[in-house]
Structure formats: C-alpha cells, structure tokens
C-alpha positions as CSV (number, residue, x, y, z in Angstrom):
1,M,59.1,30.7,19.3
2,S,59.7,31.4,15.7
3,R,57.1,33.1,13.5
4,R,56.9,30.0,11.3
5,L,56.0,27.8,14.3
6,K,53.4,30.3,15.4
7,Y,51.7,30.3,12.0
8,G,51.9,26.5,11.9
9,I,50.1,26.2,15.3
10,L,47.5,28.8,14.2
11,A,46.9,26.8,11.0
12,V,46.3,23.6,12.9
13,V,43.9,25.3,15.3
14,V,41.9,26.9,12.4
15,A,41.8,23.6,10.6
16,Q,40.5,21.9,13.7
17,I,37.8,24.6,14.1
18,V,36.7,24.1,10.5
19,I,36.5,20.4,10.9
20,I,34.4,20.7,14.1
21,V,32.1,23.2,12.5
22,G,31.8,21.0,9.4
23,L,31.0,17.9,11.4
24,L,28.3,19.8,13.3
25,A,26.8,21.3,10.2
26,L,26.9,18.3,7.9
27,P,24.4,16.0,9.7
28,P,21.5,18.6,9.5
29,L,22.4,19.3,5.9
30,V,22.4,15.5,5.1
31,Q,19.1,15.0,6.9
32,A,17.6,17.6,4.6
33,L,18.6,15.7,1.5
34,P,16.0,13.7,-0.4
35,G,15.8,10.1,0.8
36,E,17.3,8.6,-2.4
37,Y,20.6,10.5,-1.9
38,R,20.7,9.7,1.8
39,V,20.4,6.0,1.0
40,R,23.3,6.2,-1.5
41,L,25.5,8.0,1.1
42,K,24.7,5.3,3.7
43,R,26.3,2.8,1.4
44,V,29.7,4.6,1.7
45,P,31.8,3.0,4.5
46,M,31.8,5.1,7.7
47,V,29.7,7.9,6.2
48,D,26.6,6.7,7.9
49,V,28.2,6.9,11.3
50,L,30.0,10.2,10.8
51,L,27.1,12.0,9.3
52,E,24.3,10.4,11.2
53,I,22.4,9.4,8.1
54,G,19.1,7.6,8.4
55,E,15.4,7.9,8.6
56,T,13.9,10.0,11.4
57,P,13.6,7.3,14.1
58,L,10.2,5.5,13.9
59,P,8.2,4.7,17.0
60,T,7.8,1.0,17.7
61,A,4.1,1.2,16.9
62,L,1.3,3.5,15.8
63,P,-0.1,5.7,18.6
64,A,-2.5,3.5,20.6
65,P,-6.2,4.7,20.8
66,E,-7.6,5.5,24.2
67,Q,-10.2,3.5,26.1
68,V,-9.9,0.2,24.1
69,A,-11.0,-3.1,25.5
70,A,-8.2,-5.6,26.2
71,Q,-9.6,-8.2,23.8
72,P,-12.5,-6.7,21.9
73,K,-15.1,-9.1,20.6
74,I,-15.4,-8.4,16.9
75,T,-18.4,-9.7,15.0
76,I,-18.8,-10.0,11.2
77,P,-22.3,-8.8,10.4
78,A,-24.4,-11.0,8.2
79,L,-24.6,-9.9,4.6
80,A,-28.1,-9.0,3.4
81,V,-29.2,-10.0,-0.1
82,V,-29.1,-6.8,-2.1
83,A,-30.8,-5.8,-5.4
84,T,-28.9,-4.3,-8.3
85,A,-29.5,-0.6,-8.6
86,T,-27.9,2.5,-10.2
87,P,-26.2,4.9,-7.8
88,T,-28.0,8.2,-7.4
89,V,-25.8,11.2,-7.4
90,T,-27.0,14.5,-5.9
91,A,-25.4,17.8,-6.9
92,V,-24.0,19.8,-4.0
93,S,-23.1,23.4,-3.7
94,P,-19.5,24.6,-2.8
95,Q,-20.8,25.3,0.7
96,Q,-22.2,21.8,1.2
97,A,-18.9,20.4,-0.2
98,A,-17.2,21.5,3.0
99,V,-17.8,17.8,3.9
100,P,-15.2,15.9,1.9
101,A,-15.7,13.0,-0.4
102,T,-14.6,9.6,1.0
103,E,-12.6,8.4,-2.0
104,T,-10.8,5.3,-1.1
105,E,-7.2,4.6,-1.9
106,E,-7.9,1.4,-3.7
107,V,-11.6,1.7,-4.9
108,K,-12.5,4.8,-6.9
109,E,-15.5,5.8,-4.9
110,T,-17.0,9.3,-4.6
111,T,-19.9,8.5,-2.2
112,T,-20.3,10.7,0.8
113,E,-22.9,11.1,3.5
114,T,-24.0,14.4,1.9
115,A,-23.1,14.1,-1.8
116,V,-24.1,10.6,-2.9
117,S,-27.1,8.6,-2.0
118,P,-26.1,5.3,-0.2
119,T,-26.4,2.2,-2.3
120,N,-26.2,-1.5,-1.6
121,T,-25.0,-2.2,-5.2
122,P,-22.2,-4.7,-5.4
123,T,-19.7,-4.5,-8.2
124,P,-21.0,-6.6,-11.2
125,I,-19.4,-10.0,-11.1
126,P,-17.3,-11.0,-14.2
127,T,-17.9,-14.6,-14.9
128,P,-16.2,-17.1,-17.1
129,T,-18.2,-18.4,-20.1
130,S,-17.7,-21.9,-18.9
131,T,-16.4,-23.7,-15.8
132,P,-13.5,-26.0,-16.7
133,T,-13.1,-29.4,-15.1
134,P,-10.5,-29.0,-12.3
135,I,-7.1,-30.4,-13.3
136,P,-4.6,-31.4,-10.7
137,L,-1.7,-29.1,-10.4
138,P,1.7,-30.3,-11.5
139,P,4.2,-30.8,-8.6
140,K,6.3,-28.0,-9.9
141,A,6.1,-25.3,-12.6
142,R,8.2,-22.4,-13.8
143,I,7.4,-19.6,-16.2
144,E,10.3,-18.8,-18.6
145,G,10.9,-15.5,-20.3
146,L,10.6,-13.0,-17.5
147,K,13.5,-10.6,-17.1
148,I,14.5,-9.2,-13.8
149,I,14.6,-5.4,-13.6
150,P,16.5,-3.7,-10.7
151,Q,14.2,-1.1,-9.2
152,G,14.9,2.6,-8.7
153,F,14.4,4.2,-5.3
154,N,11.2,2.9,-3.7
155,N,10.2,1.7,-7.1
156,C,9.1,-1.9,-6.6
157,G,5.7,-1.1,-8.0
158,P,6.7,0.3,-11.3
159,A,9.6,-2.2,-11.6
160,N,7.4,-5.3,-11.1
161,L,4.7,-3.8,-13.3
162,T,7.3,-3.4,-16.1
163,I,8.5,-7.0,-15.7
164,N,4.9,-8.2,-16.3
165,L,4.1,-5.8,-19.1
166,N,7.4,-6.7,-20.9
167,F,6.6,-10.4,-20.5
168,Y,3.5,-9.9,-22.6
169,G,5.3,-7.7,-25.2
170,D,4.4,-4.3,-23.9
171,P,7.6,-2.2,-24.2
172,T,6.8,0.2,-21.3
173,T,9.9,1.0,-19.2
174,Q,10.2,1.3,-15.5
175,T,10.9,5.1,-16.0
176,Q,7.7,5.5,-18.1
177,A,5.5,3.6,-15.6
178,A,7.0,5.5,-12.6
179,A,6.5,8.9,-14.3
180,F,2.7,8.3,-14.2
181,L,2.4,6.2,-11.0
182,K,4.8,8.2,-8.8
183,P,5.9,11.4,-10.4
184,N,7.5,12.2,-7.1
185,S,10.5,9.9,-6.9
186,E,10.4,10.1,-3.1
187,D,6.8,8.6,-3.0
188,R,7.0,5.5,-0.8
189,N,4.0,3.7,-2.1
190,V,2.1,2.7,-5.3
191,S,-1.1,0.9,-4.4
192,P,-2.4,-2.1,-6.3
193,W,-5.5,-0.3,-7.5
194,Q,-3.2,2.4,-9.1
195,I,-1.2,-0.3,-10.9
196,V,-4.4,-2.0,-12.2
197,D,-5.9,1.3,-13.3
198,Y,-2.7,2.1,-15.2
199,V,-2.7,-1.3,-17.0
200,N,-6.4,-1.1,-17.9
201,E,-6.4,2.5,-19.0
202,Q,-2.9,3.1,-20.4
203,T,-2.1,-0.2,-22.1
204,S,-3.7,-2.8,-24.3
205,L,-3.4,-5.4,-21.6
206,R,-5.7,-6.1,-18.7
207,A,-5.1,-6.4,-14.9
208,F,-6.9,-7.8,-11.9
209,V,-6.4,-7.2,-8.1
210,G,-7.7,-9.3,-5.3
211,S,-7.3,-10.0,-1.6
212,G,-7.7,-13.1,0.4
213,G,-5.7,-15.3,-2.0
214,D,-3.9,-18.5,-1.0
215,L,-0.9,-20.5,-2.0
216,E,-3.0,-22.8,-4.2
217,L,-4.2,-19.8,-6.2
218,L,-0.6,-18.7,-6.8
219,K,0.4,-22.1,-8.0
220,R,-2.7,-22.4,-10.1
221,L,-1.9,-19.2,-11.9
222,V,1.7,-20.0,-12.4
223,A,1.0,-23.5,-13.6
224,N,-1.2,-22.0,-16.3
225,G,1.5,-19.5,-17.4
226,F,0.4,-16.4,-15.6
227,P,3.0,-14.6,-13.4
228,V,1.3,-13.1,-10.3
229,V,2.5,-10.3,-8.1
230,I,2.0,-10.4,-4.3
231,E,2.1,-7.5,-1.9
232,K,3.9,-8.5,1.2
233,G,5.8,-7.5,4.3
234,Y,9.6,-7.1,3.8
235,E,12.2,-6.9,6.6
236,L,15.6,-5.5,5.9
237,P,18.4,-5.3,8.5
238,K,18.8,-1.5,8.5
239,E,15.5,-0.3,7.2
240,G,13.2,-2.5,9.3
241,W,9.7,-3.5,8.2
242,L,8.5,-2.3,4.8
243,G,6.0,-3.2,2.1
244,H,7.2,-4.8,-1.1
245,Y,6.0,-6.5,-4.3
246,L,7.4,-9.8,-5.6
247,T,6.5,-11.4,-9.0
248,I,5.9,-15.1,-8.4
249,F,6.9,-17.2,-11.5
250,G,7.6,-20.7,-10.2
251,Y,7.0,-23.2,-7.4
252,D,8.2,-26.7,-6.4
253,D,6.0,-28.8,-4.1
254,E,8.8,-31.3,-3.2
255,K,11.1,-28.4,-2.0
256,Q,8.1,-26.4,-0.7
257,E,9.5,-23.3,-2.5
258,F,8.3,-20.4,-4.5
259,Y,10.5,-18.6,-7.0
260,S,10.1,-14.8,-7.6
261,M,11.6,-11.7,-9.0
262,D,12.9,-9.5,-6.2
263,T,13.6,-6.1,-7.8
264,N,15.4,-4.9,-4.7
265,L,17.8,-7.7,-3.8
266,G,17.9,-9.9,-6.9
267,P,19.5,-12.2,-7.8
268,W,20.2,-10.5,-11.1
269,D,20.8,-13.5,-13.2
270,G,17.1,-14.3,-13.6
271,S,17.3,-17.5,-11.5
272,G,14.8,-16.1,-9.0
273,R,14.6,-15.4,-5.3
274,V,13.8,-18.6,-3.3
275,D,11.3,-18.5,-0.4
276,S,9.6,-21.4,1.4
277,Y,5.9,-21.8,1.3
278,E,5.8,-21.0,5.0
279,D,7.7,-17.7,4.6
280,V,5.6,-16.6,1.6
281,A,2.4,-17.2,3.6
282,Y,3.8,-15.4,6.7
283,Y,4.8,-12.2,4.9
284,W,1.9,-12.2,2.5
285,Q,-0.6,-12.3,5.4
286,Q,0.8,-8.9,6.4
287,F,-1.0,-7.4,3.3
288,N,-4.2,-9.4,3.6
289,Y,-3.0,-11.9,0.9
290,T,-3.3,-9.2,-1.7
291,F,-2.2,-9.9,-5.3
292,W,-2.4,-8.6,-8.8
293,L,-1.7,-9.9,-12.2
294,V,-1.5,-8.7,-15.8
295,Y,-2.8,-10.7,-18.7
296,P,-3.8,-10.3,-22.4
297,P,-7.4,-9.5,-23.0
298,E,-7.9,-12.6,-25.1
299,K,-7.1,-14.7,-22.1
300,E,-9.5,-13.0,-19.7
301,Q,-12.0,-15.9,-19.5
302,Q,-9.1,-18.3,-18.7
303,V,-8.0,-16.0,-15.9
304,F,-11.5,-15.6,-14.5
305,A,-11.9,-19.4,-14.5
306,L,-8.6,-19.8,-12.6
307,L,-9.5,-17.1,-10.1
308,G,-12.9,-18.6,-9.4
309,A,-16.4,-17.2,-8.6
310,D,-15.6,-16.3,-5.0
311,M,-12.7,-14.1,-6.0
312,L,-14.5,-12.4,-8.8
313,D,-17.5,-11.5,-6.5
314,E,-16.0,-8.6,-4.4
315,L,-18.7,-9.0,-1.7
316,T,-17.9,-12.7,-1.3
317,M,-14.1,-12.1,-1.5
318,W,-14.1,-9.6,1.4
319,Q,-16.5,-11.7,3.4
320,K,-14.2,-14.7,3.1
321,A,-11.1,-12.5,3.8
322,A,-12.8,-11.3,7.0
323,E,-13.7,-14.8,8.1
324,R,-10.1,-15.9,7.4
325,A,-8.7,-13.1,9.5
326,Q,-11.1,-13.9,12.3
327,A,-10.0,-17.5,12.3
328,E,-6.3,-16.4,12.4
329,I,-7.1,-14.2,15.4
330,E,-8.7,-17.2,17.2
331,A,-5.6,-19.2,16.5
332,D,-3.3,-16.3,17.7
333,P,-5.0,-13.4,19.4
334,E,-1.7,-11.5,19.5
335,N,-1.3,-11.3,15.7
336,A,-1.6,-7.6,15.0
337,F,-1.6,-8.2,11.2
338,A,-4.7,-10.5,11.5
339,W,-6.5,-7.8,13.5
340,F,-5.5,-5.2,10.8
341,N,-6.7,-7.5,8.0
342,L,-10.0,-8.0,9.8
343,G,-10.4,-4.2,10.0
344,T,-9.6,-3.8,6.3
345,S,-12.0,-6.5,5.2
346,L,-14.9,-5.3,7.4
347,T,-14.3,-1.7,6.2
348,R,-14.4,-2.9,2.7
349,L,-17.7,-4.6,3.4
350,G,-19.0,-1.4,4.9
351,E,-18.2,0.5,1.8
352,M,-20.0,-2.0,-0.4
353,T,-23.1,-2.4,1.8
354,G,-23.4,0.9,3.5
355,E,-24.0,-0.9,6.8
356,A,-22.6,1.0,9.9
357,A,-22.0,-2.2,11.8
358,F,-19.1,-3.1,9.4
359,Y,-17.4,0.2,10.1
360,E,-17.9,-0.1,13.9
361,N,-16.4,-3.5,14.0
362,G,-13.7,-2.6,11.6
363,A,-12.6,0.4,13.7
364,A,-12.5,-1.9,16.8
365,A,-10.3,-4.3,14.9
366,F,-7.9,-1.5,13.9
367,D,-7.8,-0.4,17.5
368,Q,-6.6,-3.8,18.6
369,A,-3.9,-3.9,15.9
370,R,-2.6,-0.6,17.2
371,V,-2.7,-1.7,20.8
372,L,-0.7,-4.9,19.9
373,G,1.9,-2.9,18.0
374,I,1.4,-2.9,14.2
375,P,4.4,-1.6,12.4
376,P,4.0,2.2,11.9
377,R,4.9,2.0,8.2
378,I,1.8,0.0,7.5
379,V,-0.1,3.2,6.9
380,W,2.4,4.1,4.2
381,Y,0.7,1.3,2.2
382,Q,-2.8,0.5,3.7
383,F,-5.3,3.2,4.5
384,R,-8.5,1.6,5.7
385,P,-8.1,2.7,9.3
386,Y,-8.7,6.3,8.1
387,I,-11.9,5.3,6.5
388,A,-13.2,3.2,9.4
389,Y,-12.5,6.0,11.8
390,M,-14.0,8.6,9.5
391,K,-17.2,6.6,9.2
392,V,-17.7,6.3,12.9
393,G,-16.8,10.0,13.6
394,R,-13.3,9.5,15.1
395,Y,-11.6,12.3,13.4
396,E,-9.0,12.8,16.1
397,D,-7.8,9.2,15.5
398,M,-7.4,10.0,11.8
399,I,-5.3,13.1,12.7
400,A,-3.2,11.0,15.2
401,L,-2.4,8.4,12.5
402,A,-1.6,11.0,9.9
403,D,0.6,13.1,12.2
404,A,2.6,10.0,13.3
405,T,3.2,9.2,9.6
406,L,4.1,12.8,8.7
407,A,6.7,12.9,11.5
408,T,9.1,11.0,9.3
409,Q,10.6,11.9,5.9
410,G,9.3,8.8,4.3
411,G,5.8,9.4,5.6
412,R,5.8,13.0,4.3
413,N,6.0,11.5,0.8
414,V,2.8,9.4,1.0
415,E,0.1,11.4,-0.7
416,E,-2.7,9.4,0.8
417,T,-1.8,10.6,4.3
418,Y,-2.6,14.2,3.3
419,L,-5.9,13.1,1.6
420,Y,-7.2,11.5,4.8
421,K,-5.9,14.2,7.1
422,G,-7.7,16.6,4.8
423,H,-10.9,14.6,5.2
424,A,-10.6,14.7,9.0
425,L,-9.9,18.5,9.0
426,A,-12.9,19.1,6.8
427,F,-15.2,17.1,9.1
428,M,-13.8,19.0,12.0
429,G,-14.7,22.3,10.3
430,D,-11.2,23.4,9.2
431,A,-11.9,23.9,5.5
432,Q,-8.7,25.8,4.8
433,G,-6.6,23.1,6.5
434,A,-8.3,20.5,4.4
435,I,-7.7,22.4,1.2
436,A,-4.0,22.8,2.1
437,A,-3.8,19.0,2.8
438,Y,-5.4,18.1,-0.6
439,R,-3.1,20.5,-2.4
440,Q,-0.1,18.9,-0.8
441,A,-1.3,15.5,-1.9
442,L,-1.6,16.7,-5.4
443,K,1.8,18.4,-5.2
444,L,3.3,15.0,-4.4
445,N,1.3,13.2,-7.1
446,P,-0.6,15.3,-9.6
447,N,-2.2,12.1,-11.0
448,F,-3.7,11.2,-7.6
449,Y,-7.3,12.0,-8.6
450,P,-9.0,11.2,-5.3
451,A,-7.3,14.3,-3.9
452,Q,-8.4,16.3,-6.9
453,W,-12.0,15.2,-6.5
454,A,-11.8,16.2,-2.8
455,L,-10.2,19.6,-3.6
456,D,-12.8,20.3,-6.3
457,A,-15.6,19.4,-3.8
458,M,-14.2,21.9,-1.3
459,T,-13.5,24.7,-3.8
460,G,-16.2,24.2,-6.3
461,G,-13.6,23.3,-8.9
462,S,-11.9,26.7,-8.8
C-alpha cells in the first residue's frame, strides 16, 4: 500500500471522527442557545432534525393535585354589600416581612395577612356622564388606518400595543415598548395589566382591561371606531398551544367573521386575518374572554358607555365571569378552560372581598382544570392558581406548578413564576430561597415591581 493511500485513508477516518464528535456536541450547544436563535435555526431545512432543535419536551398537562374529587361541586359564594373604606396599612419590621406580600400579576395589590389590614373595598366604578340610547349595530364594520407590525420573538404584546398606539398618533415603536415591558427578549409573556399600566403611565393615551367580554362587545367597540385586543389561545403546528394577542378591527355578520391583525402570521398587506365568530369565541374562552383597548382621554366617556356599567364595576364583572364559567361547566364538565376560568374569577372575587370561601372554591376549580389536562403553558400567562393555593395554605402545590414551568427553557423566562415560588418558599420558612427567587424575577425584568416589593419586604429594602 502506498504512503499516499495510507494518508488518504487516515484523513478519511479523522474526518469521520470529527463529524461524529461534532454531531454529538452540537445538539447540547444548540439547546443552550437563547430561544430566539433556536427558532431561527429551526427554519433552516434539515437543521431541526440534525441538531435536535426544539423546546424541552412539555408534559401533556400540569402535575395533577392529590386527593381531588372526581367532579367537585363548586359554589359561587354570595357577594355581601360592602361599604367604601380606606385601606389601612400597618408598618412591619424586616423580621415580620419574612411573610411575602401577595402582589398579583394583574392587579397591583400589596395586601398580606400580616402587612395590610383586610378590606372589603371594591375599586371605585368609573361611570359615563350619561347613558346613550342603544343603537342597533351595523351588520358589518371595519376600522381603516391600522398598520400591521410583524412581531419580534415572543413580542405579540408590544407589537399589538404599538399597532394601537400608532393608530391614535402615538409614535412609540415596538422596540421602545418592548424595552420597558419585557427587557429580557426571552420573556414569554406580557400581561394585560402591564400593557394597561404602560399606556396610562408612559403615554398621553388611556387604556382599559376587562374579562368576561362577549362577541357583541367586540362588535360594539369596533362599530364605534375603537380597535380592541383580545387575549386568546393559539395553536401552531410545531409549537403547540400558546397564548397570543390579536387586534380586532372588523366584523361581518353575514359571513360570521372577525378581522384582526395577527402580528405573528400576518397577512402583511393589512387586509387582516379572518376568523369565524365560532373560532374567536372558542379560543378567546381560553383566556376568560379577556380584552384590552387603547383610547384617547377625550373619548373616555364614550368608551365607558360602550363597555357598560357591569364591565366597569370590577366586582360585578368577576361575578358574572364566574357565573358564565359555571354555566359552561354545566354544559361541558370536561372543559378544562372553563374550570380554570372559574378558578380565576373566584380568586379575583376573593382578592376583592377578603372572603376565604372564594379562595377555597377557586382552588378546587383549579384542581379540576389540572386533573382534566389544562395545557401546561397556561401558567406562562395566567397566575391565579398560585394565589388561590397560597390563600388556602397549599404551598407545595405552588412549588409543583412553578417547578413544572421552570423545567422548560420558555418557562424559565417567565418572571411571575419566580415571584410566586418565592412567596411559597417564604411561607414555608425558606427566606433565603425566597429572596433568591425574587432576585431572579427582577433579573429577568427589572421593571417587574411586584417582585421588587416582595424583595424589599424580605430584606427591609436593603
């Protein structure tokens, strides 16, 4: 055998070894990349297969709680008539602050069992100066002038916000909105309350968020020239179930269709995504029929009149949302989203009234949603189960939900998960673990002030 042939064979063997080692080493390296870059690589033909790109496999459902009744009987406690009062805040020492504040993810609340005296004070009800005579809705309507904006990675919140701000003449860009709302580009969620706070505090416009809406409300707003954003379930072939925002700007009763801006899939010519009324209702239910809208301050009374008194009164809004979820459960007891919505609404009522029965029934409703198989990513976007379990002392369930979320790359970029895990750890006596969790939440999003409040309570502000 000639020397040249020997060297040729050796070169081939070395090349094969290098290729094998590379193929073995590349997948772990790719898995360590930020999600945005992994998504881009997945779009390259065959790269997904060769490098095993993808999210950490998700379980089919959240971990099921133990010892849960097959079909729990959930009751909606009667609402007591409450008097208006001013919340009383009691100062606490750093030692007492080892019990965390229960700031919610959508309502800026600092009440705790030890730090703030319970109050039955509902939020003051904004009311229109006059009640207009109902006018029949036109059979179809379409708002012109909105411009579609393709979203960045996991950026449907800032992108839809920018569409609506720009519509009213505010020049905010998607990049500017995202820099405040999700400084961590890997953040998987921007909650409606964060968007509304941003509009009301950072711009000259106003914003409103509500739950328990219906298709007639969407049409009423659109017919009067107000685009409205819905939070909804979103199913994609490779990614599975996710949460998403859509800006609704048109409808047609004859065709039974809504028209919206989909910042993820387009179309990019501005003609609008088309969804049937049935599909909108189906996916909107998965977020308790939650919506938000932006509007000029001079049109606030018109917006309030269109929303109606029941939507403006938070106590009534959540009571009706709970009753609606219960009716949907009676129609379909296997509907995990209806059970989850019932838990959310009851927990909200518990926060507003201070009544333990709301939390107890809310926790039982969340249990059933978990038993039925609610999508695990739901706690990337909705966080009431943590609050319900916290209020009834089920800290292990809080840890189980948080750990299931933190087992995936996407879940590790949801700051609320660390907030509520921190609360659970604090109640279980692990102050250092709680402090570390709050700091991680702030590392992901320095503007996430509920985690800052909790951290200050634990450390005395140091």
